[in-house]
C-alpha positions in Angstrom: 12.9 -12.9 -13.8 11.9 -13.5 -17.1 12.0 -17.2 -18.3 12.6 -18.1 -22.1 10.5 -21.0 -23.5 14.0 -23.7 -22.5 13.7 -22.3 -19.0 10.0 -23.0 -18.3 10.1 -26.1 -20.0 13.3 -27.3 -17.5 11.2 -25.5 -14.6 8.5 -28.0 -15.5 10.5 -31.0 -15.9 12.3 -30.0 -12.4 8.6 -29.8 -10.7 7.3 -33.2 -10.7 4.3 -32.1 -8.5 2.8 -29.7 -11.0 0.4 -31.0 -13.3 -1.4 -29.6 -16.4 -4.8 -30.7 -17.6 -3.4 -30.6 -21.1 -0.1 -30.5 -23.0 2.0 -27.1 -23.0 1.0 -25.3 -26.1 3.0 -22.1 -26.1 5.6 -20.5 -28.4 9.2 -18.3 -26.7 7.3 -15.3 -27.2 4.4 -16.2 -24.9 5.6 -17.9 -21.6 2.9 -18.3 -19.0 1.8 -18.7 -15.8 1.2 -22.4 -13.7 -0.6 -23.2 -10.5 0.8 -25.6 -8.3 -1.3 -26.6 -5.3 0.1 -27.6 -2.0 0.0 -31.2 -0.5 -1.5 -32.1 -3.7 -1.4 -35.6 -4.4 -3.9 -36.4 -7.5 -3.2 -34.2 -10.7 -5.2 -31.2 -11.0 -8.2 -31.6 -13.3 -7.3 -27.9 -14.6 -4.9 -25.0 -14.6 -6.1 -21.8 -14.0 -3.4 -19.7 -16.1 -3.3 -15.8 -15.4 -3.0 -14.4 -19.2 0.8 -13.8 -20.3 1.4 -9.9 -20.5 2.5 -8.1 -23.7 2.5 -5.0 -22.5 3.5 -4.9 -19.0 4.1 -1.8 -17.3 7.9 -0.8 -17.3 8.0 -2.9 -21.1 6.7 0.4 -23.1 6.9 3.8 -21.8 3.1 4.5 -22.4 2.3 1.3 -20.3 4.7 2.1 -17.7 3.6 5.7 -17.6 0.1 5.0 -17.4 1.0 2.3 -14.6 3.1 4.8 -12.9 0.3 7.6 -12.6 -2.2 5.2 -11.6 -0.1 4.2 -8.7 0.4 8.3 -8.1 -3.2 8.5 -8.0 -4.3 6.0 -5.8 -1.7 6.4 -3.4 -3.6 10.3 -3.0 -6.8 8.6 -2.1 -8.2 8.5 1.3 -11.0 6.6 2.2 -13.4 8.2 4.6 -13.8 7.3 8.6 -14.6 4.0 9.6 -18.5 4.0 10.4 -17.3 0.7 12.4 -14.6 1.9 14.9 -15.5 0.7 18.7 -17.9 3.1 20.6 -16.4 4.8 23.3 -16.9 4.0 26.5 -19.9 4.9 28.5 -19.2 6.4 32.2 -20.4 5.1 35.0 -22.8 8.1 35.7 -24.2 7.4 32.1 -24.7 3.6 33.1 -22.6 1.1 31.1 -24.4 -1.6 29.0 -21.7 -4.4 29.4 -18.7 -5.1 27.6 -18.1 -3.2 24.7 -17.9 -4.9 21.5 -14.7 -4.8 19.9 -15.3 -6.2 16.3 -12.3 -8.2 15.0 -10.7 -6.9 11.6 -9.8 -8.5 8.6 -8.3 -7.6 5.0 -8.0 -8.3 1.5 -5.8 -7.9 -1.4 -7.8 -6.3 -4.5 -4.5 -7.2 -6.7 -4.3 -5.4 -10.3 -2.2 -6.3 -13.1 -2.7 -5.3 -16.8 -4.0 -8.3 -19.0 -3.0 -8.5 -22.6 -4.6 -5.8 -24.2 -3.5 -3.3 -21.6 -6.7 -3.9 -19.3 -6.6 -3.8 -15.9 -7.7 -7.1 -14.3 -8.0 -7.9 -10.7 -7.0 -12.0 -9.2 -9.9 -13.8 -7.6 -9.9 -17.0 -6.1 -12.6 -20.1 -5.5 -12.8 -21.0 -2.1 -12.3 -24.3 -0.9 -15.6 -26.6 -0.9 -14.6 -27.8 2.5 -14.3 -24.9 4.3 -17.2 -24.2 6.9 -18.1 -20.6 5.6 -18.7 -19.1 2.1 -17.3 -22.5 0.4 -17.3 -22.8 -2.8 -17.5 -19.0 -3.1 -15.5 -16.8 -5.5 -13.6 -14.3 -2.8 -10.9 -12.0 -2.9 -7.4 -13.3 -1.2 -7.3 -12.1 2.4 -8.9 -13.1 5.8 -8.9 -11.9 9.5 -6.0 -9.9 11.1 -3.4 -11.6 13.5 -1.2 -10.5 16.1 1.9 -9.5 14.8 0.7 -7.7 11.4 1.7 -4.2 11.2 -1.4 -2.9 9.3 -4.4 -3.5 7.1 -1.7 -3.9 4.3 0.4 -6.4 6.3 -3.0 -8.7 6.6 -3.5 -8.9 3.3 -0.6 -9.6 2.1 0.5 -12.3 4.6 -2.9 -13.7 3.9 -2.5 -13.7 -0.2 0.8 -15.5 0.4 -0.9 -18.3 2.4 -3.9 -18.7 0.1 -2.5 -18.3 -3.1 1.5 -17.8 -2.8 2.0 -14.3 -3.4 5.0 -12.9 -2.6 4.6 -9.8 -1.0 7.9 -8.1 -3.1 5.8 -8.4 -6.4 3.1 -5.8 -5.0 3.1 -2.3 -4.3 0.3 -1.1 -1.8 -1.0 1.9 -3.1 -4.2 2.6 -1.4 -6.5 1.0 1.7 -10.3 1.6 1.0 -13.6 2.3 2.5 -14.4 -0.3 5.3 -17.2 -2.8 4.6 -19.0 -5.0 7.2 -19.3 -9.0 6.8 -22.7 -10.5 8.0 -20.0 -12.4 10.7 -19.7 -8.7 12.0 -16.2 -8.5 10.7 -15.0 -5.2 9.5 -13.4 -5.7 6.2 -11.0 -3.6 4.8 -9.7 -3.8 1.3 -6.3 -3.1 0.3 -5.2 -2.0 -3.9 -2.2 -3.5 -4.8 -0.8 -3.4 -7.7 1.5 -6.3 -9.5 3.5 -4.7 -12.0 5.3 -8.0 -13.4 2.5 -10.8 -13.9 5.1 -13.4 -15.4 6.9 -13.3 -11.7 3.6 -14.9 -10.1 3.5 -18.4 -9.7 0.4 -19.2 -8.0 0.7 -22.1 -5.5 -2.4 -22.6 -4.0 -3.2 -23.7 -0.2 -5.7 -26.5 -1.6 -7.3 -26.6 2.3 -8.5 -22.8 1.5 -8.6 -22.0 -2.2 -10.2 -24.3 -5.2 -9.3 -22.4 -8.0 -7.5 -18.8 -9.0 -8.5 -16.7 -12.2 -8.6 -12.9 -12.7 -11.6 -11.1 -14.1 -11.4 -7.4 -16.0 -11.8 -4.8 -13.0 -14.2 -2.7 -15.0 -16.6 -5.0 -15.5 -18.0 -4.5 -12.1 -19.1 -0.9 -13.4 -20.9 -2.2 -16.3 -24.9 -3.5 -16.5 -23.4 -6.4 -18.7 -23.5 -9.6 -17.2 -25.1 -8.4 -14.1 -28.4 -9.2 -12.3 -29.5 -8.1 -9.0 -32.0 -9.0 -6.5 -33.7 -6.3 -3.5 -33.3 -7.6 0.0 -34.4 -6.3 3.3 -32.3 -6.9 6.9 -33.5 -5.3 10.2 -35.3 -2.4 8.8 -32.8 -1.8 5.6 -33.7 -2.5 2.0 -31.0 -2.8 -0.3 -29.7 -4.4 -3.5 -27.6 -7.6 -3.9 -25.2 -7.9 -7.3 -24.4 -10.8 -9.1 -21.7 -10.4 -11.7 -21.2 -13.6 -14.2 -18.2 -14.5 -15.9 -17.3 -17.0 -18.5 -13.9 -18.3 -19.2 -13.3 -21.1 -21.7 -15.7 -23.9 -19.7 -15.8 -22.4 -16.6 -18.8 -20.2 -15.1 -18.0 -18.1 -12.0 -20.2 -16.0 -10.1 -19.3 -13.0 -8.1 -21.6 -11.7 -5.7 -22.4 -10.4 -1.8 -19.5 -8.9 0.0 -16.8 -9.3 -3.2 -18.9 -8.1 -5.6 -19.9 -4.7 -3.4 -16.1 -4.3 -2.4 -15.2 -4.8 -6.8 -18.1 -2.3 -7.8 -16.2 -0.1 -4.8 -12.7 -0.6 -5.9 -13.4 -0.2 -9.9 -15.3 3.7 -9.0 -12.0 4.6 -7.0 -9.7 3.4 -10.0 -11.7 4.7 -12.9 -13.2 7.8 -10.9 -16.8 7.2 -11.8 -20.0 6.0 -10.7 -21.0 2.1 -11.9 -23.8 2.3 -14.4 -26.2 1.0 -11.8 -27.8 2.1 -8.6 -25.9 0.3 -5.9 -28.7 0.8 -3.0 -25.9 -0.2 -0.4 -27.0 -0.7 3.3 -25.0 0.6 6.2 -25.8 -1.1 9.3 -24.1 0.0 12.7 -22.3 -2.0 14.7 -24.0 -3.2 18.2 -22.1 -1.1 21.2 -22.3 -4.2 23.7 -21.2 -7.7 23.0 -24.3 -8.7 24.7 -26.4 -7.2 21.9 -24.1 -9.3 18.9 -26.4 -12.3 18.9 -29.6 -10.8 17.9 -27.7 -8.7 15.3 -26.1 -12.0 13.5 -29.3 -13.5 13.9 -30.7 -10.4 11.7 -28.0 -10.6 9.2 -28.1 -14.2 8.4 -31.5 -14.3 7.7 -32.3 -14.6 3.8 
């Protein structure tokens, strides 16, 4: 459904819990998205608005055909076998080492939409500063799998709805990507979804988990611009940590670590090319037994 100017203005008036940092300034031809925060008792300092779309998929034969072609191509993408599947149980004759380690699984949503200039953009969040892990960092919407999730896509969509109010019916899931291992030994599965109508998405932030929502061009993760890096060594492996800086109005965001690695890979798949810089990734093997987890966690936690 598309709101005209009067409909949106009436919506704002009827939803008193929505606060913007400045008066609404828009024309009937440029509707905007807005942000509501659940359980918010004070005015928001800032409204991070996803940009208006002037060339949405389906609104022009060219844009629609491009998006349809992208969806068809990504649906054919086949991720390689996961290197993080649990090890098979040892036979009694071989001598077991104790309880097998079975890693927890998580999924994140790489949610893509067409920007005002026709570019592909991806939705990101800034995690709440009160969280116990990765507080205040930029991340993709997503989280740990729960009993009842049919698959990784279901996990990513459920978590996205909980965190930012993204209705799963608005998203076309097209691909699951290569699995990643977090420093907490979570196996993280990136799921690519296409949001064809950004105007239908009205963000509702869960303030217990998310402070802000914003979006960036996906292709920036293939370019050497606005990127720095450093070499690190852990558990005998040397690898590169990438830092991408994105500036929007008066806000500066740093995208790094696992989120940056996932987005580099996602951009490589979508644009069918390698980044303009060497990735130099580490490939850690999961511990076979639960008793070995503590030492590996300690090794991964070292800076």
